[in-house]
C-alpha positions in Angstrom: 46.7 -6.0 41.1 45.9 -3.7 38.2 47.6 -0.3 37.9 45.6 2.8 38.5 46.7 6.4 38.1 48.1 7.4 41.5 46.3 9.9 43.7 48.7 12.8 44.2 46.4 15.8 44.4 43.8 16.7 47.1 41.2 19.5 47.1 40.2 21.1 50.4 37.1 23.3 50.2 37.8 26.0 52.8 35.9 29.0 51.6 33.0 28.8 54.1 32.3 31.7 56.5 31.9 29.6 59.6 28.9 31.5 60.8 27.9 28.8 63.3 31.0 29.7 65.3 30.6 33.4 65.4 32.0 35.5 66.9 35.1 33.3 67.1 35.3 33.1 63.3 34.8 36.8 62.6 38.5 37.3 61.9 39.9 33.8 62.1 39.0 31.1 59.6 37.1 28.2 61.2 39.6 25.8 59.7 42.2 27.3 62.1 40.2 26.8 65.2 42.3 24.3 67.3 41.4 20.9 68.5 43.7 20.9 71.6 46.8 22.4 70.0 46.4 21.7 66.2 44.0 23.6 63.9 41.4 21.6 62.1 43.1 22.1 58.7 46.3 20.6 60.0 44.6 17.3 60.9 43.2 17.1 57.3 46.5 18.0 55.6 48.4 15.5 57.8 45.9 12.8 56.8 46.4 13.6 53.1 50.2 13.5 53.5 50.0 10.2 55.2 48.1 8.9 52.2 50.8 10.0 49.8 49.2 13.2 48.6 51.8 15.6 47.2 49.8 18.6 46.1 47.4 20.5 48.4 44.7 22.6 46.7 42.9 25.0 48.9 39.6 26.4 47.5 39.4 29.6 49.6 37.4 32.8 49.9 38.0 36.3 51.0 39.5 36.6 54.5 41.1 33.1 54.4 44.7 34.0 53.7 45.7 32.9 57.3 45.2 29.3 56.2 48.0 29.5 53.7 50.1 31.5 56.2 49.8 28.6 58.6 51.8 26.5 56.2 54.3 29.2 55.4 57.5 30.2 57.3 57.0 32.4 60.4 60.3 34.2 60.3 60.1 36.2 63.5 58.6 33.2 65.5 61.1 30.7 64.2 64.1 33.0 64.6 63.1 33.8 68.2 62.5 30.1 69.1 65.9 29.2 67.6 67.7 31.9 69.5 66.2 30.7 72.7 67.0 27.1 72.0 63.4 26.0 71.8 62.4 22.7 70.2 61.4 23.5 66.6 60.0 20.1 65.7 56.4 21.1 66.8 56.4 23.3 63.6 57.5 20.6 61.2 54.0 19.6 60.1 53.2 23.3 59.3 56.0 23.6 56.7 55.2 23.0 53.1 57.6 22.5 50.2 57.3 25.5 47.8 54.8 24.7 45.1 53.0 22.0 47.0 50.2 24.3 48.2 48.1 26.0 45.6 45.0 28.2 46.3 42.1 29.1 44.1 39.2 31.4 44.9 35.6 30.4 45.1 34.3 33.9 44.5 30.6 33.2 45.1 29.3 30.6 47.7 27.4 28.2 45.4 27.9 24.9 47.2 30.4 22.1 47.6 30.1 21.0 44.0 30.9 24.5 42.8 33.9 24.7 45.2 35.4 21.5 43.7 34.7 22.7 40.2 36.8 25.9 41.0 39.9 23.6 41.2 39.4 22.1 37.7 42.4 23.7 36.1 44.8 22.4 38.8 43.2 18.9 38.9 43.4 18.6 35.1 43.0 15.0 33.9 44.1 13.3 37.1 42.0 11.5 39.7 42.1 13.4 43.0 41.0 13.3 46.6 38.7 15.6 48.5 38.9 16.2 52.2 36.3 18.3 54.1 38.2 19.7 57.2 35.0 20.0 59.2 34.9 16.2 59.3 37.7 15.2 61.6 38.5 11.6 61.0 40.6 9.9 63.6 42.1 6.5 63.0 41.8 3.7 65.6 44.9 3.4 67.8 47.7 1.9 65.7 45.6 2.1 62.5 45.9 4.3 59.4 44.0 7.5 58.5 40.8 7.6 56.5 42.4 8.8 53.3 45.2 6.2 53.4 42.5 3.5 53.8 40.7 4.9 50.8 43.9 5.1 48.6 44.7 1.5 49.5 41.1 0.5 48.3 41.5 2.7 45.2 44.7 0.8 44.3 42.6 -2.4 44.3 39.5 -1.3 42.4 40.2 2.2 40.9 37.3 4.4 39.9 35.5 6.6 42.4 35.4 6.1 46.1 33.6 7.7 49.1 34.2 7.1 52.7 31.1 6.0 54.7 30.3 5.3 58.4 27.5 3.2 59.8 25.1 5.2 62.0 21.9 4.2 63.9 19.0 4.1 61.4 17.1 6.9 63.1 19.9 9.3 62.3 20.1 8.7 58.5 17.8 11.6 57.6 20.5 14.1 58.5 23.1 12.8 56.0 23.8 11.7 52.5 23.2 7.9 52.3 24.5 5.3 49.9 22.5 2.6 48.2 24.8 -0.4 48.6 25.5 -3.0 45.9 27.7 -6.0 46.2 30.0 -6.4 49.2 33.6 -6.6 47.9 35.2 -7.0 51.2 34.6 -6.3 54.9 35.2 -2.6 54.3 34.5 -2.2 50.6 31.0 -2.0 49.1 29.8 -1.2 45.6 27.6 1.9 45.4 24.5 1.8 43.2 23.0 5.1 44.2 23.2 8.2 46.5 20.3 9.8 48.4 20.6 13.1 50.2 18.9 13.2 53.7 16.2 10.6 53.0 13.3 9.9 55.4 14.2 7.1 57.7 11.6 4.8 56.1 13.1 5.4 52.6 16.8 5.2 53.4 18.5 2.6 51.3 21.1 1.8 54.1 22.6 3.2 57.3 25.9 4.0 55.6 26.4 7.8 55.5 28.9 9.8 53.4 31.6 11.1 55.7 33.6 13.9 54.0 36.3 12.0 52.1 36.3 11.3 48.4 38.5 10.0 45.6 37.0 11.0 42.3 37.9 10.7 38.6 38.4 14.0 36.7 35.2 13.4 34.7 33.3 14.8 37.7 34.5 18.3 36.7 32.8 17.9 33.3 29.7 16.7 35.1 29.8 19.7 37.4 30.4 22.1 34.5 26.9 21.5 33.1 25.0 20.8 36.4 22.2 22.9 37.6 21.5 24.0 41.2 20.2 21.3 43.6 19.2 21.3 47.2 19.5 24.7 48.9 19.9 26.4 45.5 23.5 25.2 45.4 25.5 23.0 43.0 25.8 19.8 44.9 28.6 17.3 44.7 26.3 14.5 45.6 24.2 15.2 42.5 27.3 15.0 40.3 28.4 11.7 41.8 24.9 10.2 41.4 25.0 11.0 37.7 28.3 9.2 37.3 27.2 6.0 39.0 26.7 3.4 36.3 29.2 5.0 34.0 32.2 4.5 36.2 33.1 2.2 39.0 31.9 3.5 42.4 32.7 2.1 45.8 32.3 3.0 49.4 35.0 2.5 52.0 33.8 2.0 55.6 36.2 3.9 57.7 37.9 2.1 60.5 38.0 4.9 63.1 36.0 7.7 64.6 34.4 10.8 63.0 33.8 14.1 64.7 31.5 16.6 63.1 33.5 19.8 63.9 31.1 21.9 61.9 28.8 21.8 65.0 29.7 23.3 68.4 28.9 20.1 70.2 30.9 18.0 67.7 33.9 20.4 68.1 33.8 20.0 71.9 33.5 16.2 71.6 36.5 16.1 69.4 38.6 18.3 71.7 37.7 16.1 74.7 38.2 12.8 72.9 41.6 13.8 71.5 42.7 15.4 74.8 41.9 12.2 76.7 44.1 10.2 74.3 47.1 12.4 74.8 49.8 10.9 77.0 50.9 14.4 78.2 47.5 15.4 79.4 45.0 12.6 79.2 45.0 11.7 82.9 44.7 15.3 84.0 41.8 15.9 81.5 40.0 12.8 82.8 40.3 14.0 86.4 39.1 17.4 85.4 36.0 16.0 83.5 35.1 13.7 86.4 35.4 16.7 88.8 33.1 18.8 86.7 30.6 16.0 86.3 30.5 15.5 90.0 29.3 19.0 90.7 
C-alpha cells in the first residue's frame, strides 16, 4: 500500500442561519438542535474523531459561539454534578483538548465553497476532510462511520474522495450527482464528472453526493479564483469539477444510512430512527409510535 499524507484536519461549515427551523434557531444554532439527546454537531465531531481526525475547524458566523461552548468546560454544571455524585461520562464526548478546536468566521454568506476557502490558512498544505453536520450519517450496526470508511479508502488510493449514496433515479434532480468511471471495488468508484441537480433524463448515475469529502489542498487555490455559480454563490461542486482530470478523484459508497437534517421531515425521521435503536428507550418509542398511528 502506498503512503499518503494522513488526514488529520476536518472543516465543519457551521455559519448557516438555519432559517428553515425558525423560530427554534432564532437564538440557538441549528447545529445544536438535538437528535434525541445529542446535538447534530456532536454526531459529526464524533464521526471525525472515530476516523482519526485531530483538529476540528469550525467555519462559523455571528451568533454561533454556543457551538464552541458546547465543546468547552461547563464549570458550574460539572462542579454541581460532581458534588452530587452524578455520572460525568455523558459529558466526555463534549470535551476537547485545548488547541484541537479552531474557529474562523465566514463574514458574508457566499456559499459552501466560500466557507471552505475561509479555512485555507489553517488547512495549509495538507489534505483535509469536510463534514456537513446537516447530513447525519449513521453506520450500519457494528459498522464504522462514513468518514472512517472514507479515510480507509483514501489510504488505498489517495487523491480526492467524496461520499455517495444510491437513490431512486426519480430523485436525482434534487442532488449533486457523480459521473462514474471505473469500479475499483464494491464501494469505490472513479469519478469522471460532477453534475449539480441534473434533470432525471440527463443524470449520469443515481449516486448522489452526501456531505462528506476528503480533498487535497489545491482545492483552496481553485476556490481562490472561482466565480459565483448556482444561486450566485461560490460552489464547492464547481471547484471539485475543475480538479477532476488533474488529480485522482473517487467516490465511496457509504455503508449506512443518511438523514437530511436540514429539512424538518428529515430531522424527525432521524430522531425517530435513532430513538428506536436505543436500548434504553427503543421499545417504549416503538409502542408510542404504534399507539399514535392507531389513532
